[in-house]
C-alpha positions as CSV (number, residue, x, y, z in Angstrom):
1,M,9.8,42.7,-92.3
2,G,8.5,43.3,-95.8
3,S,5.5,42.1,-97.4
4,V,5.7,39.5,-100.0
5,Q,4.6,41.0,-103.3
6,E,2.6,38.8,-105.9
7,V,4.5,38.6,-108.9
8,N,1.8,38.3,-111.9
9,K,2.8,36.7,-115.2
10,P,2.4,38.8,-118.3
11,A,-1.1,38.2,-119.6
12,A,0.0,37.3,-123.3
13,R,3.8,37.0,-124.3
14,L,2.7,34.9,-127.3
15,S,-0.4,33.9,-129.1
16,K,-1.9,31.0,-130.8
17,N,-1.8,33.1,-134.0
18,S,2.3,33.4,-133.9
19,K,4.2,31.8,-136.6
20,L,6.0,29.4,-134.0
21,F,2.6,28.0,-132.6
22,K,1.2,27.5,-136.1
23,T,4.4,25.9,-137.3
24,I,4.4,23.4,-134.5
25,I,0.6,22.6,-134.8
26,N,0.9,21.9,-138.6
27,T,4.0,19.9,-138.3
28,I,2.3,17.5,-135.6
29,K,-0.7,17.3,-138.3
30,D,1.5,16.4,-141.1
31,K,3.3,13.8,-139.1
32,K,0.1,12.4,-138.0
33,G,0.4,13.2,-134.6
34,E,-2.6,12.1,-132.6
35,G,-4.7,13.8,-129.6
36,I,-3.2,17.2,-130.3
37,V,-4.1,19.3,-127.3
38,V,-2.8,22.9,-126.3
39,L,-2.8,24.1,-122.6
40,D,-2.7,27.9,-122.3
41,L,-0.6,28.4,-119.4
42,R,-0.5,32.2,-119.5
43,K,-2.6,33.0,-116.5
44,I,-1.1,30.4,-114.3
45,S,1.8,32.3,-112.6
46,E,3.8,29.1,-111.6
47,A,3.8,27.9,-115.1
48,V,7.1,27.9,-116.9
49,A,5.8,28.4,-120.3
50,D,3.0,30.1,-121.9
51,Y,1.7,26.9,-123.7
52,F,2.2,23.4,-123.4
53,I,1.4,21.4,-126.9
54,L,0.8,17.7,-126.3
55,C,0.4,15.1,-129.0
56,D,1.1,11.4,-129.1
57,G,2.5,8.9,-131.7
58,R,1.8,5.1,-132.0
59,S,5.3,4.1,-131.7
60,H,8.9,5.2,-130.6
61,I,9.6,5.7,-134.3
62,Q,6.8,8.1,-134.9
63,V,7.3,10.2,-131.6
64,K,11.0,10.8,-132.9
65,S,9.6,11.4,-136.2
66,I,7.4,14.2,-135.0
67,A,10.0,15.8,-132.6
68,D,12.6,15.7,-135.6
69,A,10.0,17.3,-138.0
70,I,9.1,20.1,-135.6
71,R,12.9,20.9,-134.9
72,D,13.5,21.0,-138.7
73,E,10.4,23.1,-139.6
74,V,10.4,25.4,-136.8
75,E,14.3,25.9,-137.7
76,E,13.6,26.5,-141.5
77,T,10.3,28.7,-141.0
78,C,11.0,30.5,-137.7
79,E,14.9,30.4,-137.7
80,E,14.5,29.2,-133.9
81,K,16.4,26.3,-132.5
82,P,15.0,24.5,-129.2
83,Y,16.2,26.1,-126.2
84,H,16.2,22.5,-124.5
85,L,15.5,18.7,-125.7
86,E,14.8,15.6,-123.8
87,L,14.7,12.8,-126.1
88,G,13.1,9.7,-125.4
89,E,11.4,6.9,-127.1
90,K,8.3,7.0,-124.9
91,W,8.3,10.9,-124.3
92,T,10.2,13.7,-125.9
93,L,10.3,17.2,-125.1
94,V,11.0,20.0,-127.3
95,D,11.4,23.3,-125.5
96,Y,11.1,26.8,-127.1
97,V,10.9,28.7,-123.6
98,N,7.3,30.1,-124.3
99,I,6.1,27.0,-126.1
100,V,7.0,23.6,-124.7
101,V,6.0,20.7,-126.7
102,H,5.4,17.0,-125.5
103,V,5.3,14.2,-127.9
104,F,4.3,11.0,-125.9
105,Q,3.4,7.5,-126.6
106,Q,-0.1,6.9,-125.7
107,E,0.4,4.9,-122.5
108,Q,3.0,7.5,-121.4
109,R,0.7,10.3,-122.1
110,Q,-1.8,8.6,-119.8
111,F,0.6,7.6,-117.1
112,Y,1.8,11.4,-116.7
113,S,-1.3,13.0,-117.3
114,L,-0.2,16.5,-117.7
115,E,-3.7,17.8,-118.7
116,S,-4.8,16.7,-115.3
117,L,-1.6,18.4,-113.4
118,W,-2.4,21.4,-115.3
119,A,-6.3,21.3,-115.0
120,D,-6.4,25.0,-114.6
121,A,-5.2,25.7,-117.9
122,E,-7.6,26.7,-121.0
123,R,-7.4,23.5,-122.9
124,T,-7.9,23.5,-126.8
125,E,-8.0,20.3,-129.0
126,Y,-6.8,20.2,-132.6
């Protein structure tokens, strides 16, 4: 039998200085998203993305507004459309492959606690 080789994730495919990253963060701020946290997953081999960007809105209307604004601004500025969307009133996910944006209502964010699930990730607050 052959030995199992460890597959290492590339150290950096995308940076916080990328146009996509900056556009997402600035759009969340413009829409008054709260609790903006970035989890840097690049060194975690099991992670499906380089970054998770998390934020919350005070209502389902604000959650939708933030997610819609991210999609519109990224398409206009970066000419990219999401790879995948999961739209919900309490939690919306906008997936750009290397960056996955999670927009929550506050109670859903606390319940799912992604920051705890990915505690090994480097965390940056904005």
